[in-house]
C-alpha positions as a Python dict, from the first residue, in 0.01 Angstrom:
ca = {
    (1, 'M'): (0, 0, 0),
    (2, 'T'): (146, -260, -230),
    (3, 'T'): (173, -156, -593),
    (4, 'L'): (-64, -339, -822),
    (5, 'T'): (89, -559, -1089),
    (6, 'S'): (-217, -667, -1283),
    (7, 'H'): (-139, -662, -1655),
    (8, 'A'): (-393, -822, -1885),
    (9, 'P'): (-295, -879, -2250),
    (10, 'P'): (-454, -657, -2518),
    (11, 'I'): (-758, -791, -2697),
    (12, 'P'): (-698, -814, -3072),
    (13, 'S'): (-986, -773, -3313),
    (14, 'P'): (-1015, -874, -3678),
    (15, 'L'): (-1211, -553, -3749),
    (16, 'H'): (-942, -319, -3617),
    (17, 'T'): (-750, -133, -3883),
    (18, 'G'): (-454, -51, -3657),
    (19, 'T'): (-276, -255, -3396),
    (20, 'A'): (-401, -389, -3068),
    (21, 'A'): (-130, -178, -2900),
    (22, 'E'): (-318, 135, -3008),
    (23, 'L'): (-613, 20, -2798),
    (24, 'E'): (-400, -60, -2494),
    (25, 'P'): (-360, 221, -2239),
    (26, 'D'): (3, 322, -2193),
    (27, 'K'): (212, 285, -1877),
    (28, 'A'): (145, 644, -1768),
    (29, 'W'): (-232, 587, -1786),
    (30, 'K'): (-202, 264, -1586),
    (31, 'D'): (25, 428, -1328),
    (32, 'A'): (-224, 714, -1287),
    (33, 'L'): (-506, 462, -1239),
    (34, 'R'): (-305, 275, -976),
    (35, 'A'): (-237, 602, -793),
    (36, 'K'): (-605, 698, -808),
    (37, 'I'): (-712, 360, -668),
    (38, 'E'): (-449, 370, -395),
    (39, 'D'): (-550, 725, -301),
    (40, 'G'): (-912, 617, -286),
    (41, 'M'): (-827, 328, -56),
    (42, 'A'): (-583, 518, 163),
    (43, 'T'): (-844, 593, 429),
    (44, 'M'): (-944, 226, 450),
    (45, 'V'): (-579, 124, 490),
    (46, 'E'): (-527, 394, 750),
    (47, 'D'): (-843, 286, 937),
    (48, 'A'): (-718, -73, 949),
    (49, 'K'): (-382, 42, 1088),
    (50, 'K'): (-546, 268, 1346),
    (51, 'S'): (-783, -9, 1453),
    (52, 'L'): (-492, -248, 1507),
    (53, 'Q'): (-289, 11, 1697),
    (54, 'S'): (-581, 117, 1918),
    (55, 'E'): (-646, -245, 2012),
    (56, 'L'): (-278, -307, 2085),
    (57, 'N'): (-235, 18, 2279),
    (58, 'G'): (-566, -7, 2465),
    (59, 'G'): (-425, -201, 2754),
    (60, 'P'): (-262, -534, 2826),
    (61, 'V'): (-304, -770, 2533),
    (62, 'S'): (-237, -1142, 2559),
    (63, 'E'): (-12, -1308, 2306),
    (64, 'E'): (-311, -1498, 2164),
    (65, 'R'): (-513, -1179, 2129),
    (66, 'R'): (-214, -1001, 1968),
    (67, 'E'): (-182, -1282, 1716),
    (68, 'A'): (-556, -1276, 1642),
    (69, 'L'): (-545, -897, 1589),
    (70, 'N'): (-246, -929, 1356),
    (71, 'Q'): (-420, -1202, 1157),
    (72, 'E'): (-734, -989, 1129),
    (73, 'Y'): (-522, -696, 1010),
    (74, 'Q'): (-347, -917, 751),
    (75, 'R'): (-684, -1048, 626),
    (76, 'T'): (-814, -691, 596),
    (77, 'M'): (-504, -584, 403),
    (78, 'H'): (-531, -889, 177),
    (79, 'T'): (-897, -803, 109),
    (80, 'L'): (-807, -441, 32),
    (81, 'R'): (-529, -550, -208),
    (82, 'A'): (-769, -789, -383),
    (83, 'L'): (-1029, -512, -409),
    (84, 'A'): (-768, -275, -553),
    (85, 'Q'): (-657, -534, -807),
    (86, 'D'): (-1016, -610, -907),
    (87, 'T'): (-1090, -240, -943),
    (88, 'F'): (-777, -194, -1154),
    (89, 'G'): (-875, -484, -1379),
    (90, 'V'): (-1230, -358, -1428),
    (91, 'E'): (-1120, 1, -1497),
    (92, 'L'): (-845, -114, -1735),
    (93, 'E'): (-1091, -329, -1929),
    (94, 'R'): (-1341, -42, -1935),
    (95, 'E'): (-1076, 186, -2086),
    (96, 'R'): (-985, -78, -2344),
    (97, 'Q'): (-1349, -118, -2442),
    (98, 'E'): (-1400, 260, -2463),
    (99, 'R'): (-1096, 281, -2690),
    (100, 'R'): (-1234, -1, -2904),
    (101, 'W'): (-1565, 182, -2929),
    (102, 'A'): (-1393, 514, -3015),
    (103, 'A'): (-1185, 339, -3283),
    (104, 'G'): (-1495, 185, -3438),
    (105, 'V'): (-1400, -166, -3332),
    (106, 'D'): (-1669, -399, -3203),
    (107, 'M'): (-1685, -409, -2827),
    (108, 'T'): (-1700, -735, -2638),
    (109, 'P'): (-2070, -830, -2615),
    (110, 'T'): (-2070, -838, -2235),
    (111, 'W'): (-1927, -486, -2226),
    (112, 'N'): (-2177, -367, -2482),
    (113, 'D'): (-2456, -502, -2260),
    (114, 'A'): (-2292, -345, -1955),
    (115, 'L'): (-2274, -9, -2131),
    (116, 'V'): (-2643, -25, -2218),
    (117, 'Q'): (-2725, -116, -1856),
    (118, 'E'): (-2505, 166, -1725),
    (119, 'Q'): (-2681, 416, -1949),
    (120, 'Q'): (-3019, 285, -1834),
    (121, 'D'): (-2913, 319, -1469),
    (122, 'I'): (-2807, 679, -1532),
    (123, 'M'): (-3141, 753, -1696),
    (124, 'N'): (-3327, 593, -1405),
    (125, 'R'): (-3130, 805, -1155),
    (126, 'I'): (-3208, 1119, -1355),
    (127, 'K'): (-3576, 1030, -1360),
    (128, 'G'): (-3563, 959, -986),
    (129, 'V'): (-3405, 1298, -916),
    (130, 'Q'): (-3668, 1468, -1130),
    (131, 'K'): (-3947, 1285, -941),
    (132, 'D'): (-3792, 1378, -606),
    (133, 'S'): (-3757, 1745, -704),
    (134, 'Q'): (-4122, 1756, -814),
    (135, 'S'): (-4245, 1583, -498),
    (136, 'P'): (-4496, 1787, -294),
    (137, 'S'): (-4319, 1679, 26),
    (138, 'T'): (-4019, 1892, -64),
    (139, 'T'): (-4038, 2216, 132),
    (140, 'E'): (-3727, 2387, -4),
    (141, 'P'): (-3754, 2583, -328),
    (142, 'P'): (-3513, 2484, -605),
    (143, 'P'): (-3186, 2679, -618),
    (144, 'T'): (-3192, 3000, -821),
    (145, 'G'): (-3118, 2949, -1188),
    (146, 'Q'): (-3250, 2594, -1208),
    (147, 'L'): (-3561, 2485, -1387),
    (148, 'T'): (-3855, 2401, -1165),
    (149, 'E'): (-4021, 2178, -1422),
    (150, 'T'): (-3874, 1951, -1684),
    (151, 'R'): (-4065, 1851, -1992),
    (152, 'P'): (-3941, 1655, -2291),
    (153, 'I'): (-3890, 1861, -2603),
    (154, 'R'): (-4088, 1727, -2895),
    (155, 'R'): (-3990, 1856, -3233),
    (156, 'T'): (-4248, 1795, -3507),
    (157, 'S'): (-4073, 1993, -3779),
    (158, 'P'): (-3717, 2106, -3842),
    (159, 'L'): (-3605, 2430, -3684),
    (160, 'P'): (-3629, 2733, -3916),
    (161, 'E'): (-3315, 2866, -4079),
    (162, 'T'): (-3150, 3152, -3893),
    (163, 'S'): (-3196, 3481, -4074),
    (164, 'H'): (-2923, 3740, -4108),
    (165, 'A'): (-3138, 3992, -3923),
    (166, 'M'): (-3128, 3771, -3611),
    (167, 'T'): (-2752, 3714, -3624),
    (168, 'E'): (-2654, 4074, -3704),
    (169, 'G'): (-2851, 4231, -3418),
}
């Protein structure tokens, strides 16, 4: 698959005490991301190649049909490259924003909103899993070692200090 060449410039911030380069992932990080994306898309690329070959090897194919199959293959590959580039751009920007957050620099407002939404989605999935596991329609018992009921912990007073008698025993 074609190597991705998407390189967005770093986002400087007036609140940052260091340089914008400190917030920019290095070449090794970007190369690893490219490899991860390409690995993840390898089956789709392989499926497109196999589909083209099976159509071409399936019997006599007219020149017009051959051309149409090749064009379809090229469109598919173009779409996969665009998807890979978009994924790279999104993941690169996510890493930049996480580095900004870790450095105490204000995140871009849209990313801050996206982070809040992502956390809410995670919470909703957790709640959905808890509802599903407590559903009476479930006939399988939970795996050994897992809680069968989850309840929020409500602390009304601070925990007591640990005594030496408890830690020495």
